[in-house]
N, C-alpha and C positions, 0 to 999 in steps of 0.2 A: 211459523204463523199458520194457523188453521185455514183450510180452504173454504170455510163456510161463507156463503154469499150473504149479502145484506138484504136482498129483495125477494127471497122466496120464489125465484123463477121469473119475476117481473123484469122486463128489459129496462135498460137505461134509455130514457127518451131524450132526444135532442131535436129542437125545432129551429129552423132557419126563419127568423122573423124580425120585424122592425121593433124598435122600442115601443111604439104605439101599440102594435099587436101584442107585445108581451104584457104591457100594463092593462090592456083590455082583458086579456086572458086571466091574469091574477086578480083583477078586480071582480071578475066573474066567479072567482073561487077555484080556478083551475091552475095550480102551480105544480103540475106533474112532469115538467120537462125542463131541461137546460135550454136556455135561450141563447142562440148564436146569431149575431147581427149581420154577418157577411159570409159570402162564399169563401173568401180568403181565410177567415178565421176557422170555418168548418174544415177547409182543406188542410190547414196547419195542424189542427187537433187530431184529425184522422188521416194524417200522412201515412203512406205505406209503412214506414219504419215504426210508427206508433201502433198501427194495427197489428203488425207482426209481434210487437212487444206485448200488447194486450192478449193476443192469442197464445203466446208462449206462457204468460201468466195464467191463462185460463186452463192450461193443460196440467196445472198443479205442480209441475216440475220444470225447470228449476225456479226458485223464488229469490235467491240472493242476487245482488247486483253483479257480483263476480261471475256467478253461473250464467246469468242472463247475457252478460257481455260476451262470454265464451260461446254460447249457443248462437247468438245473433251476430257474432263477429263485429262487435261494436266496442267502443271505449267505455270503461266503467263510469267515467264522469258524464258521458253522453247519456248513458242509461239512467243514471241517477237524476240528471236534469229532466229527462223525459218523464220519469216517474213522478217527480215533483209537480210538473205541469198537469199530468193526468190526475194526480191527487187533488190539486186545486179545483179541477172541474168535476170531481166526485166520482171518477171512474175507477180509481184504485185506492187501496189503503196501504200505507207504508209504515214500517217500523224503523225508527232511527237507531243508530249505534250509539255508543257512549259519547261520541263527539257531535251528535245531532245530524250526521249524514245518513242518507237512506241505506239501510242494510238489507232489508227484506221487503217484499211487496206481494200483494194479492189483489186480484180483480174483485170488485164489489158486486158485479152483475154477471149473468150468464150470456147476455146479448145486448146489442145496441140497436135501437130503432131511430132512424133519422127521418124527420118529416120536412119536406121541401115543398112549399106551395108553388104550383105551376101557373097560377092566375095572377 
């Protein structure tokens, strides 16, 4: 899988916001970020194991599930499950094998920006 990123250097943006704040933002024409509704959801998505996985993918090597499992000292099924979640949120791109299981993956962005309102 090529290591070409989707966003030409633009970061992946994540906002911690309520549903009302999200709908106000998109009604105003700004749909530039993933909306996360709770601190718990944000913590699950960017758990240390997922951040390590994203960083390893960002290094361009390794990209197969087997290689990632070896480098990160994790089970292959655990890596594949995490990659599927990260793909659903738009952070990674995955290539399935002939059985539909994740075989290879790549990050889609060079960085992540998280916005948390403090007011």
